[in-house]
C-alpha positions in Angstrom: -66.1 120.9 134.1 -65.9 120.4 130.2 -69.2 122.4 128.4 -71.9 119.6 127.8 -72.0 119.9 124.3 -68.2 118.8 124.6 -68.5 115.9 126.6 -69.4 112.8 124.7 -72.8 111.2 125.3 -72.7 108.1 127.4 -75.5 105.9 128.3 -74.7 104.1 132.0 -77.7 101.0 132.4 -77.5 99.9 136.3 -80.5 99.2 138.2 -78.5 100.5 142.0 -79.1 103.8 142.5 -76.0 104.2 144.6 -73.9 102.9 141.6 -75.2 105.0 139.7 -75.0 107.9 141.5 -71.2 106.9 142.0 -70.5 106.4 138.6 -72.1 109.7 137.7 -70.2 111.8 140.5 -66.8 110.2 138.0 -67.9 110.3 135.2 -69.5 114.0 134.8 -66.6 115.8 134.2 -65.8 114.0 130.8 -69.0 112.7 129.8 -72.7 114.1 129.7 -74.1 110.8 131.4 -77.6 109.7 131.1 -78.8 106.8 133.1 -81.8 104.4 133.1 -82.1 101.1 135.4 -84.0 98.6 132.9 -83.5 97.4 129.7 -86.9 98.9 128.5 -86.1 101.8 129.9 -83.2 102.4 128.4 -84.2 101.1 124.9 -87.4 104.4 125.4 -84.2 106.6 126.2 -82.1 106.1 123.5 -85.3 106.2 121.4 -85.8 109.7 122.6 -82.6 111.0 121.6 -81.6 112.9 118.5 -78.7 110.1 118.0 -77.7 107.5 119.9 -74.9 107.6 122.5 -71.1 106.4 120.9 -70.8 104.7 124.6 -72.2 102.9 127.0 -71.7 101.3 130.5 -74.2 98.2 131.4 -74.7 96.2 133.6 -75.7 92.6 133.4 -78.2 91.8 136.0 -81.0 93.8 135.3 -84.7 93.7 136.5 -86.8 91.9 136.4 -84.1 88.9 136.9 -81.4 90.7 138.1 -79.5 87.4 140.0 -79.4 86.2 135.8 -77.6 88.0 132.7 -80.0 87.7 130.2 -81.2 91.2 130.3 -78.0 92.6 129.9 -77.1 90.4 127.2 -80.5 91.1 125.0 -80.1 95.3 125.9 -76.3 94.8 124.5 -78.3 93.6 121.1 -80.8 96.2 120.8 -78.1 98.9 121.8 -76.2 97.6 118.5 -79.2 97.5 116.6 -79.9 101.6 117.4 -76.3 102.2 116.6 -73.8 99.4 115.3 -71.2 101.6 116.2 -71.5 101.7 120.1 -68.9 100.9 122.4 -70.5 99.2 124.8 -68.6 98.3 127.9 -70.2 96.0 130.4 -69.6 96.4 134.3 -70.6 94.0 136.2 -70.3 91.3 139.3 -71.4 88.6 137.0 -67.8 88.1 135.2 -67.5 84.2 135.2 -65.9 83.0 132.0 -68.8 82.2 130.3 -70.9 86.1 130.9 -67.8 87.7 129.7 -67.4 85.1 126.4 -71.0 85.8 125.6 -71.3 89.6 126.6 -68.0 90.3 124.4 -69.3 88.1 121.5 -72.6 90.0 120.8 -70.2 93.1 120.5 -69.4 94.3 123.7 -66.0 95.7 123.6 -64.6 95.6 127.0 -65.8 93.9 130.3 -64.8 95.4 133.7 -66.1 93.2 137.2 -67.7 95.3 139.7 -66.6 96.5 141.6 -63.7 98.8 140.0 -61.0 101.4 140.1 -62.2 104.6 139.1 -58.7 105.3 137.1 -59.5 101.7 135.8 -62.7 102.4 134.1 -61.4 105.9 133.0 -58.9 104.4 131.3 -60.8 102.0 129.4 -63.3 104.6 128.4 -60.8 106.9 127.2 -59.3 103.6 125.1 -62.5 103.5 123.4 -63.1 106.9 122.8 -59.8 106.8 120.9 -61.3 104.0 118.9 -64.1 106.0 118.0 -61.8 108.5 116.7 -60.1 106.3 114.3 -63.2 104.9 113.2 -64.6 108.3 112.3 -61.3 109.3 110.7 -61.8 106.3 108.0 -61.5 107.5 104.0 -64.8 107.4 101.8 -62.7 104.8 100.0 -63.0 102.3 102.6 -67.0 103.0 102.6 -67.5 101.9 99.2 -66.5 98.5 97.5 -63.4 98.6 98.5 -63.8 98.1 101.6 -65.7 95.2 101.2 -62.2 93.4 101.7 -61.8 89.5 101.5 -60.9 86.6 98.3 -63.4 83.8 99.6 -65.6 82.7 96.6 -68.8 84.1 99.0 -67.0 87.7 98.8 -66.0 87.6 95.1 -69.9 86.5 94.7 -70.8 89.6 96.5 -68.9 92.0 95.1 -70.1 91.2 91.8 -73.3 91.1 92.6 -73.1 94.7 94.2 -71.2 95.8 90.5 -74.6 94.8 88.9 -77.3 95.8 91.0 -75.2 99.3 91.3 -76.5 100.4 88.7 -79.9 99.5 88.9 -82.8 101.8 90.1 -84.8 98.9 91.9 -85.1 98.6 95.7 -82.4 95.9 97.2 -82.5 93.7 100.4 -80.1 92.5 102.4 -80.0 89.8 104.6 -77.1 88.4 106.6 -76.7 87.9 110.7 -75.6 90.4 112.7 -72.1 91.6 112.8 -71.6 90.5 108.8 -71.3 94.3 107.5 -74.8 94.9 106.2 -74.6 98.3 106.2 -70.7 98.4 104.3 -72.7 96.5 101.5 -75.2 99.3 101.1 -73.0 101.9 101.1 -70.8 99.9 98.6 -74.3 99.6 96.4 -74.7 103.8 96.6 -71.0 104.0 95.9 -71.2 102.3 92.8 -74.2 103.8 91.3 -74.7 106.8 89.5 -75.8 108.2 92.8 -72.2 108.7 94.5 -73.0 112.1 94.4 -75.8 112.3 96.2 -76.5 111.7 99.7 -76.8 108.1 101.8 -78.9 108.4 104.7 -79.4 105.5 107.0 -82.2 105.4 109.5 -82.6 102.1 111.7 -86.1 101.1 112.2 -85.1 98.9 115.4 -83.8 102.5 117.1 -87.3 104.6 117.7 -91.2 103.9 118.5 -93.4 103.6 115.7 -94.5 107.4 116.3 -90.8 108.5 116.0 -90.0 106.6 113.3 -93.0 107.7 111.3 -91.7 111.7 112.1 -88.0 110.5 111.0 -88.6 108.9 107.6 -91.8 111.1 106.2 -91.1 114.3 108.4 -93.4 116.3 110.2 -95.3 119.9 110.1 -95.1 122.0 112.3 -97.9 121.7 115.5 -98.1 118.0 114.1 -97.6 116.9 117.3 -96.5 117.8 120.9 -93.2 119.5 120.6 -93.1 120.0 116.6 -92.2 123.6 116.9 -91.2 124.1 113.3 -91.8 121.9 110.3 -89.0 119.5 109.7 -87.9 117.3 106.6 -87.9 113.3 107.5 -84.9 111.1 105.6 -86.8 110.5 102.6 -86.7 114.2 102.0 -83.7 115.0 102.5 -82.3 111.7 100.5 -83.1 113.6 97.6 -82.6 111.4 94.7 -79.5 109.4 96.5 -80.1 106.4 99.1 -82.1 105.9 102.1 -81.2 102.5 103.7 -83.6 101.3 105.6 -81.7 98.9 108.9 -83.4 96.6 110.4 -86.3 96.2 108.5 -87.9 93.7 110.3 -88.7 96.1 112.9 -90.2 98.4 110.7 -93.5 99.0 112.5 -96.9 97.0 111.1 -99.3 99.6 111.2 -96.5 102.2 108.9 -95.9 99.6 106.7 -98.7 100.5 104.2 -97.2 103.8 103.8 -93.9 102.7 103.2 -95.5 100.5 100.5 -97.0 103.5 98.9 -93.8 105.1 98.9 -92.2 101.9 96.8 -95.0 101.5 94.1 -95.3 105.3 93.3 -92.9 107.5 95.4 -95.8 109.0 97.3 -95.6 109.8 100.9 -96.8 112.7 103.2 -95.2 114.5 106.2 -97.3 113.8 109.2 -99.9 116.4 109.9 -100.0 117.4 106.3 -102.7 116.2 103.6 -101.0 117.2 100.1 -98.7 114.3 98.9 -95.1 114.3 98.7 -92.6 112.5 96.1 -89.5 110.9 96.4 -87.0 110.2 94.0 -84.6 108.2 96.5 -83.5 104.9 95.8 -84.5 102.1 98.7 -82.2 99.6 100.5 -83.3 97.4 103.1 -81.3 95.1 105.5 -82.3 93.1 108.3 -81.2 89.9 110.1 -84.2 88.3 110.0 -85.9 85.9 108.0 -88.7 87.9 106.2 -90.8 85.2 105.2 -90.8 83.6 108.3 -92.4 87.4 109.6 -94.6 87.4 107.0 -95.8 83.8 107.7 -96.4 84.9 111.4 -98.5 87.7 109.8 -96.0 90.2 111.4 -94.7 91.6 108.1 -96.6 92.3 105.0 -96.2 90.0 102.0 -96.6 92.3 99.4 -93.7 95.2 101.0 -91.8 91.9 101.2 -91.8 91.5 97.4 -91.6 95.0 96.5 -88.3 95.5 98.8 -86.7 92.1 97.5 -86.9 92.7 94.0 -83.2 92.7 94.3 -81.6 90.5 97.1 -78.6 90.0 98.9 -76.9 88.2 101.3 -74.1 88.9 103.0 -72.3 85.6 103.9 -71.2 85.2 107.6 -67.7 85.0 108.4 -67.4 81.5 108.9 -68.3 80.8 105.3 -65.2 82.7 104.2 -62.6 80.6 104.8 -59.0 82.8 105.1 -60.8 86.1 105.1 -61.0 86.4 108.6 -56.5 86.3 108.5 -56.7 88.9 105.9 -59.6 90.6 107.9 -57.7 90.8 111.3 -54.7 91.7 109.7 -56.3 94.6 108.3 -57.6 95.3 111.6 -54.1 95.1 113.5 -53.0 98.1 111.2 -56.0 100.1 111.8 -56.4 99.8 115.8 -52.8 99.6 117.0 -53.4 103.2 118.2 -51.1 103.1 121.1 -48.1 101.9 119.6 -47.1 98.5 117.9 -50.3 95.9 117.9 -49.6 92.3 118.8 -48.5 89.5 116.6 -50.4 86.4 116.4 -48.5 83.2 116.2 -49.0 80.5 113.5 -50.9 78.0 115.8 -53.0 81.2 116.2 -54.1 82.4 113.1 -54.9 78.5 112.5 -57.0 78.2 115.6 -58.3 81.8 114.0 -59.3 80.4 110.8 -60.8 77.3 112.9 -63.4 79.6 114.5 -67.0 80.1 114.0 -67.4 83.7 115.0 -70.7 83.8 116.1 -70.6 87.2 116.3 -68.7 87.6 112.9 -66.8 90.4 111.4 -67.4 92.9 114.8 -66.9 90.3 117.0 -63.2 89.5 115.2 -62.6 93.3 114.9 -63.3 93.3 119.1 -61.7 90.3 119.4 -58.1 92.4 117.6 -59.1 95.3 119.2 -58.7 93.0 122.4 -55.8 91.2 122.0 -53.9 94.5 120.7 -54.5 96.3 123.8 -53.3 93.8 126.1 -50.1 92.1 124.4 -49.1 95.3 122.6 -45.7 94.3 120.6 -46.0 90.7 121.9 -47.0 87.4 120.3 -50.0 86.0 120.7 -49.9 82.4 121.0 -53.6 79.7 121.1 -53.8 79.9 124.9 -54.0 83.5 125.0 -56.4 83.9 121.8 -58.6 80.8 123.5 -59.2 83.2 126.4 -61.0 85.8 123.7 -63.3 83.2 121.9 -67.0 82.6 122.9 -66.5 78.2 122.7 -63.4 76.1 123.6 -63.0 73.2 121.3 -60.3 70.4 121.3 -56.8 70.8 120.1 -56.4 69.7 116.5 -54.7 66.3 116.9 -57.3 64.9 119.2 -60.6 66.4 117.3 -62.0 63.9 115.8 -65.2 62.0 114.5 -67.5 61.5 117.9 -69.1 58.6 116.6 -65.6 56.9 116.2 -64.6 57.6 119.4 -67.8 56.1 120.9 -67.3 53.7 118.7 -63.9 52.8 120.2 -64.9 52.9 124.0 -67.6 50.5 123.3 -65.0 47.9 122.3 -62.9 48.6 125.8 -63.8 45.3 128.0 -65.2 46.4 130.9 -67.2 49.4 129.2 -70.2 50.7 131.3 -72.4 53.7 130.3 -73.7 54.5 133.9 -69.8 54.9 134.5 -69.3 56.9 131.2 -72.5 59.1 132.2 -71.4 59.6 135.5 -68.3 60.6 134.8 -69.3 63.9 132.1 -71.5 64.7 135.2 -68.7 65.0 137.3 -66.6 66.6 134.7 -69.7 69.5 134.3 -70.5 69.5 138.2 -67.0 70.2 138.9 -66.9 72.8 135.8 -69.7 74.5 137.3 -68.6 74.8 141.1 -65.2 76.5 139.6 -66.7 78.9 137.3 -69.3 79.8 139.9 -66.1 80.4 142.4 -67.6 78.1 144.7 -71.2 79.4 145.0 -74.1 77.0 145.3 -76.6 79.1 144.1 -74.7 80.2 140.8 -73.5 76.5 140.0 -76.9 75.6 140.1 -77.8 78.6 137.9 -75.6 77.5 135.3 -76.2 73.9 135.1 -80.0 74.5 135.3 -80.7 72.9 138.3 -82.1 73.5 141.6 -80.3 74.3 144.3 -81.1 70.9 146.6 -80.7 68.7 143.5 -77.3 69.9 142.7 -76.4 69.7 146.6 -77.8 66.1 146.1 -76.0 65.2 143.0 -72.7 66.5 144.8 -73.3 64.0 147.9 -73.3 61.0 145.3 -70.3 62.1 143.3 -68.7 62.6 146.5 -67.7 66.1 145.3 -66.8 69.1 148.0 -69.5 71.9 147.4 -68.9 75.4 148.1 -70.9 77.8 150.2 
């Protein structure tokens, strides 16, 4: 067994102790495994660690609702908030197509159905380790303004604002959806500023409890609390005259907000356990995927702090607003992540389908789609069918897509049209789809349809559909 410090840290989240024991036995030779049995326990574990783990194995069915995927979906989002580069592999028996696609859209990098072959699991984890090494080896220029890829008007505008704001000392508020690249924009702001030779530090406000966050950003004195065996400088002090990114600022605890406001107003802060003020010369950049105006109206965020943080503001456009940028980004990801030989090639039809996709998971989702396609179809051409299997939603092929109102109007002009028959046809399609997706399990099918099992059984009889178990 490799020394513990030489093994990558891996977070394992599953509520079945037998599965946890078995997986720990399989994984312990190559990974430093930490386990949790619920979403709150996993979040608390990550908050206690010095650094979030780079790898995670997550079950979707977690308490208090182990027969539904919602807790697992929420945990994926929380883990990526703690570490946007974390490689999350879902290991779950809830492996219908809808769950697989949604987990991948949220940012999971792989989905492995239970029960799984140990060799397959180790191979999938090993592949993600190689990807982590590729990402770690990126050059500094890829983290600056040159890393803001694309030629769409939205991105050209963003690059112009980055150059304009980079020369200023005011705080900057970066707003944008999850996965859109807010930290990359913050790094670019730092690179084009006169602080580029100074440190760039980032702290994720969602990754710590209020007590730990205060210690992390302000530092603490020796003996300030249990376990504080030595004095420790915080991020404000470590940043010096550089840049400090406060990511997920919408999660910043309300009770700590006055202390952050003081830093923004006059640079003063206090280490936890000290009474003498210290001065910060760091530039503050904040990032959020929340609407802070709504948070202010809801009483969850101070209005004065919001105005201080937003002296300058940038909006990172979602990928769906960036036109053909998705294609150039896909080409870049193909070159970057084809680490086990030649990647795949998208057919012209697949490239057009990709261009029309909404990308609910933004650039992060596109990156993961490319990685999966390269792994599964290395050296081959990928068509629309193979691409569709990786996307969150399905749409009709382009020749069939037309205005829904126009279709309805034409059907109404057809002799003998019946609204009841049309509605029954749609009902039949969804019930049949639910039965197919659930593998004939009526309990699962009823959950997918949002009805109880008795109601579903009655509809099966009325529609003369053969049910499952």
